[in-house]
N, C-alpha and C positions, 0 to 999 in steps of 0.2 A: 504494500500500500504506500502510495506517495503522500507523505505528510509534509506539506509546506508550512512554513512559519511566515506569517505576515510581519514584515519589518518596516516600520514607519520610515520614510525617506529622510526624516530629520535626525535619525539616530546615526551618529558618526562612528563607523566601524574602523576608521583608519587613524585613530588618535591613541596616544599613550595616556592621555588625560582621563581622569575618572569622570564618568557621565552617570546621571541618574536616569533610570529607566523603570517602566512599569512592565512587568512580565505577566501576560494573561495566559492562563492554562487552557488547554482544550476542553477540559471538563467544566461544565457550568456550575455556578453555585448551587447548593443542594435544593433550595426552594424553587429555583428556575428549572432545574432538571426534573424534579418530581412533578411540577406543574405541566411540563411538556410531555411527559411519558406516563400514561395512566397505569403502566405495569411496574413502575419504579416507585417504591415507598420512599418517604422522606428519610428514613433511617438508612436505606440502601444508598441514597444519593449523598447523604452526609459521609458515609463510609468511602464512597468514591472520591469525594473532596479530600478527605484525610489521606487516602492512598496517593492522590496526585501530589500532595505536599511532601509526603515521604519519598516518593520517586524523584521529585525535583531536588530535594536535599541530597539524595544519593547521586544524582547526575552532577550536581555542583561539586560534591566531594571528589568525584572521579575526573570530571572534565577540567575543572578550574583549580581546585586545591592541589590535585595530583600534578598539575603542570605549573604550579607556582603562580597562578593568577589571583591576586588578592581581590576580594569583594566584600561588601557589607550588605546584609539584608536589613533594610530599614523598616519594613512593615510586611506582614503577611495578611492577605485578604482572603476571606472565605464567604462573605455575605453579598456585598454589592457586586463583586467579581471574584473569581477564583484565581489567585495569583500572588505576586509579590512585588514590592518596590525595592530596587537594588541600586547600589552605587558600585560601578564596575568600570574597568578600563574599556574604552571603545574597541580596542583590538581583541579583548577577551570575549566580547559579545559574539564574535564570529564562531567561537568554540561552542556556543549554545545553540547554534543553528541546526545541529543534528539531534536536538532534544525530541523525545517522544511525548513529553508533557506539555511543552510550550506551544501555544497557538499563535501568539502575537507578542511583539515587543514595540513599545511606544516610549517616546521621551517623557520623563516625569516633569511636567510643567504645570503651573497654575493656570487655570482657565477662568475667565470671568465673563458673566453675561453683561453686555453693555447696559448702562443705565437707561439709554433711550434706544431700544432695539429698532432696527429698520424694518418696517412692515410694508 
C-alpha cells in the first residue's frame, strides 16, 4: 500500500535550524473515528489512538534518536486531532517521511481570524 504523507510546502526540509511542526497521525481522534464507523466502539477507537502514539514514539526512537537527530515533543494531541507538536531540525523531518503513523506535517504557527472578515 502506498502511504503518502502530506507535507505543507512551508515546512523547510533543507535547514539545520530547528523548526516547529504539527504532526497529524493517520488515525483520527477517537470520537471522530467512532462517529464515522458504526462498527467501531469509542473504546476501540481510543485504543487505536493510544496505539498510534506508541508506534510514533517507537518510530522516533528508531529513526531520529538512533541517528542522533535531536527533537523535542512539545505537546501530544488526542482530542481535536491525533498527533503531536514537535521542534525538530528541518533536515531530520525528511527521516519521518517513511512513517506508517504520520498522515501530514504542517508548520506550527499561530493563526488568527481577522477582526473584520471579508465577506
